[in-house]
C-alpha positions as a printed NumPy array, in Angstrom:
array([[ 26.205,  -2.293, -64.135],
       [ 25.413,  -1.471, -60.691],
       [ 23.683,  -3.933, -58.622],
       [ 22.221,  -2.791, -55.352],
       [ 20.995,  -5.459, -53.297],
       [ 19.357,  -5.117, -50.013],
       [ 19.404,  -8.171, -48.006],
       [ 16.935,  -8.217, -45.212],
       [ 17.73 , -10.44 , -42.305],
       [ 15.198, -12.892, -41.116],
       [ 13.101, -11.688, -38.156],
       [ 14.299, -14.557, -35.966],
       [ 17.912, -13.436, -36.512],
       [ 17.384,  -9.918, -35.335],
       [ 15.459, -11.158, -32.24 ],
       [ 18.35 , -13.483, -31.498],
       [ 20.887, -10.61 , -31.738],
       [ 18.771,  -8.473, -29.416],
       [ 18.372, -11.279, -26.805],
       [ 22.143, -11.93 , -27.12 ],
       [ 22.886,  -8.257, -26.448],
       [ 20.599,  -8.229, -23.375],
       [ 22.035, -11.427, -22.132],
       [ 25.611, -10.114, -22.598],
       [ 24.664,  -7.005, -20.606],
       [ 23.186,  -9.145, -17.815],
       [ 26.287, -11.376, -17.699],
       [ 28.625,  -8.279, -17.558],
       [ 26.572,  -6.791, -14.776],
       [ 26.62 ,  -9.944, -12.848],
       [ 30.393, -10.253, -13.188],
       [ 30.903,  -6.673, -11.899],
       [ 28.474,  -7.435,  -9.014],
       [ 30.483, -10.648,  -8.235],
       [ 33.776,  -8.809,  -8.236],
       [ 32.333,  -6.055,  -5.884],
       [ 30.976,  -8.72 ,  -3.536],
       [ 34.366, -10.456,  -3.472],
       [ 36.215,  -7.262,  -2.706],
       [ 33.644,  -6.225,  -0.021],
       [ 33.764,  -9.606,   1.681],
       [ 37.596,  -9.491,   1.741],
       [ 37.488,  -5.961,   3.295],
       [ 35.013,  -7.169,   5.839],
       [ 37.231, -10.221,   6.823],
       [ 40.22 ,  -7.904,   7.189],
       [ 38.194,  -5.506,   9.291],
       [ 37.101,  -8.34 ,  11.578],
       [ 40.746,  -9.57 ,  11.92 ],
       [ 41.869,  -5.992,  12.821],
       [ 39.138,  -5.797,  15.431],
       [ 40.17 ,  -9.191,  16.861],
       [ 43.821,  -8.165,  17.032],
       [ 42.917,  -4.78 ,  18.725],
       [ 40.786,  -6.66 ,  21.253],
       [ 43.676,  -9.091,  21.86 ],
       [ 46.151,  -6.172,  22.258],
       [ 43.835,  -4.428,  24.677],
       [ 43.429,  -7.499,  26.859],
       [ 47.216,  -8.007,  26.885],
       [ 47.8  ,  -4.494,  27.961],
       [ 45.242,  -4.977,  30.739],
       [ 46.858,  -8.218,  31.852],
       [ 50.25 ,  -6.416,  31.819],
       [ 48.885,  -3.697,  33.99 ],
       [ 47.45 ,  -6.145,  36.4  ],
       [ 50.82 ,  -8.015,  36.639],
       [ 52.65 ,  -4.678,  37.316],
       [ 50.106,  -3.872,  40.054],
       [ 50.616,  -7.342,  41.614],
       [ 54.354,  -6.916,  41.425],
       [ 54.188,  -3.569,  43.098],
       [ 52.046,  -5.018,  45.865],
       [ 54.423,  -7.969,  46.388],
       [ 57.453,  -5.656,  46.504],
       [ 55.87 ,  -3.202,  48.943],
       [ 57.413,  -2.645,  52.366],
       [ 54.5  ,  -4.145,  54.231],
       [ 54.344,  -7.321,  52.133],
       [ 58.218,  -7.902,  52.302],
       [ 58.166,  -7.241,  56.055],
       [ 55.281,  -9.755,  56.496],
       [ 57.119, -12.344,  54.462],
       [ 60.33 , -11.807,  56.382],
       [ 58.521, -12.251,  59.712],
       [ 56.956, -15.539,  58.433],
       [ 60.422, -16.767,  57.412],
       [ 61.877, -15.779,  60.862],
       [ 63.987, -12.811,  59.78 ],
       [ 64.368,  -9.827,  62.194],
       [ 66.48 ,  -6.688,  62.201],
       [ 70.085,  -7.449,  63.448],
       [ 71.075,  -6.316,  66.834],
       [ 74.551,  -4.884,  67.546],
       [ 75.701,  -8.085,  69.126],
       [ 74.625, -10.141,  66.174],
       [ 76.52 ,  -8.053,  63.722],
       [ 79.966,  -9.421,  62.801],
       [ 82.493,  -7.446,  60.722],
       [ 85.111,  -9.306,  58.761],
       [ 88.586,  -7.819,  58.318],
       [ 89.967,  -8.394,  54.878],
       [ 93.722,  -7.947,  54.636],
       [ 94.839,  -5.521,  51.898],
       [ 91.393,  -4.019,  51.496],
       [ 91.607,  -0.207,  52.221],
       [ 87.956,   0.576,  51.565],
       [ 86.452,   2.748,  48.966],
       [ 87.572,   6.418,  49.016],
       [ 84.523,   8.785,  48.875],
       [ 84.122,  10.702,  45.653],
       [ 84.303,  14.45 ,  46.118],
       [ 81.869,  16.093,  43.773],
       [ 82.241,  19.633,  45.144],
       [ 84.111,  22.227,  43.075],
       [ 87.314,  23.326,  44.524],
       [ 87.472,  27.067,  44.863],
       [ 90.706,  28.704,  43.483],
       [ 92.706,  30.57 ,  45.992],
       [ 92.742,  33.719,  43.948],
       [ 89.345,  34.584,  42.374],
       [ 90.94 ,  37.138,  40.038],
       [ 92.901,  34.474,  38.134],
       [ 90.891,  32.946,  35.376],
       [ 91.365,  29.604,  33.746],
       [ 91.022,  31.182,  30.26 ],
       [ 93.842,  33.007,  28.586],
       [ 93.5  ,  36.779,  28.222],
       [ 93.003,  36.526,  24.482],
       [ 89.684,  34.838,  25.195],
       [ 88.548,  37.349,  27.815],
       [ 89.253,  40.515,  25.79 ],
       [ 86.55 ,  42.429,  24.08 ],
       [ 86.912,  43.348,  20.427],
       [ 87.547,  47.027,  21.403],
       [ 90.365,  45.987,  23.905],
       [ 91.988,  43.694,  21.266],
       [ 91.851,  46.471,  18.57 ],
       [ 93.32 ,  49.021,  21.03 ],
       [ 96.148,  46.585,  21.964],
       [ 96.908,  46.059,  18.27 ],
       [ 96.937,  49.659,  17.368],
       [ 99.169,  50.574,  20.338],
       [101.564,  47.745,  19.404],
       [101.669,  48.924,  15.802],
       [102.289,  52.634,  16.749],
       [105.238,  51.838,  19.182]])
């Protein structure tokens, strides 16, 4: 015997299921929105930190350029000459110059960087094997073989 039974759910149960599905969708949407906001806020914080570091790097480069300019000004001829005048320095006169003789010191021989020209310009530093053309080499080989 076949018993077919259709059980109808109570109306309050179907309403509760619908409300549960809507609440589940709202909670899921809120979780996705919270995740998006979290990622966006972290990206914003990193962007601000990058901007801060770039600003700091720029100011450091500017300060470095200012220090180089100040160093160039301090090491200029006029500034060094003015400081030497204040300290009482002056160019040495011939009678103020004293030379000290050091026994055994022969001085530094100057380095000759010029190329010495060989006495005969026809003589080459390379052997003839390296100065022959292919045809000359072949001619010398064929003459040597025929003799």
